[in-house]
N, C-alpha and C positions, 0 to 999 in steps of 0.2 A: 522453452528454456532447455536447463540441463547441459549448458555449455561448462566447458573444463574452466577452472580457475585455479590460480596459484602462480607462482613465480615461474614455473616451467623450467625445464633443464633438459642435458643432454642425456641423462640416463634415466632407467626407469623408475629408480629410488626418489628422483627430483621431480617425476612427472607431475603435471597439475591434477588436483584432486577433482572430481565432479561436483558442483555445487549441487546442492539439493534440489530435488525434483518432487512434484507433487506424488503424494504416495497413494492417491486412489481417486476416484470420482468425488469432485466437490459439487454441491448443489448450487449452482450460481443464482438460481432463483432467490435465494436468501441475501444476495447482494442488493442494495439499494438501486432500483434501475435508473436514477438519476445520478449516482455515482459511479461512473464507468470506469472502475479502478482494472477490470480485465482487459481493457483497451491499452492498458500500460505494462501489466505484469501477469505473471502466471500466480493464479490464486491457490494457495496451497492448504488453506483453513478457513470456514466459515464456521462460527458458533454463535448461537442465539441464547442469550441468557436476559431472562427478564425482558427488559423493552430494548435491550442493547445488542447490535450484531458487532462482533469481533471479527476482523479479518485479518489472515495472514497472508503476504504474497512475497514474491522475489522478481524483480526487474533486472533486466540486462541494460541499464543505463546507471549514469551518474546522480547523485543528490542535486547537482547544478542543473543539469537536464529535465529530471524529473519535476522538482518544485514548481517552475513557472507553467509547465504542461497541466499538472494536477490543478493547479490554481484557476488557468484559464477554462478548464473544463468544468469547475466547479461555478465560476461566474456565468459561463454558458448556460448551465442548468438553473440559474436563477438564486444561486447561494451568496452570500456575502462573506468575505472574508474577515473574521473578527479578530483575529490574531495570526502572527506568523513570526517564526523566527528560522534564518538560513546560516549555519555557519560553514557551509560548503562540504562538510562530510557527514552531517547530520542536519534535519530540518524538521519543523512542526507547522502544520497548517490547522488553524482552528477555524470553521466555518458554520454557519448556520442560515437557516432559511425563515424561521420565525423562532418564537421562545420554546416550541415543543420539537423542532427539528434541528438536532446538533450533531457535529462530528469533529473528529480530530484525525489528522494523517501525522505519523511519525516516520519519518525517514532516516535510514542508518546505512551507511557504507557496510557492505559485507553482506555474507560470510566471507566473499573472496572478492579478489580486484574486478572492477568492471561490474559489479552488482550491487542492488540496494535491497535491503529489507524494508518491506512497507507493512505497518501495522494500522488498521483503520478501525477507530470505535464510532459507531453511529447510532443514533435513536430519533425515533420520532414519535415521542410519547404521547400514548393517548391521555386526553384529559377527561377525568370522570363526567358523566352525563353529557358529553359532546357526540 
């Protein structure tokens, strides 16, 4: 990633600003193995909190391109799409495998033209005694 973005111009003052790049090594082992977000975007951050994985990523695609590709990858991995909304510039995908394994993708255009910010919240909660 790291491609330039912005309106672009003829002089240095209006030159495109670089899009955010990952700021350091991200431990991709924290990413759920069957949610292959790293195939679609550069992962910027993965944070584990309680039973949840929170992922921030940036893709060089549009919401219109990413939304069906992410849905197909989830279906191919055995997830069910339990809710969906796509307005072209933003989208949400709610998915589940069972009552313990749930996730949400939130796609938003930006921070610059031709890029989409992706947020993933995922849990596969352990049931006490299981």
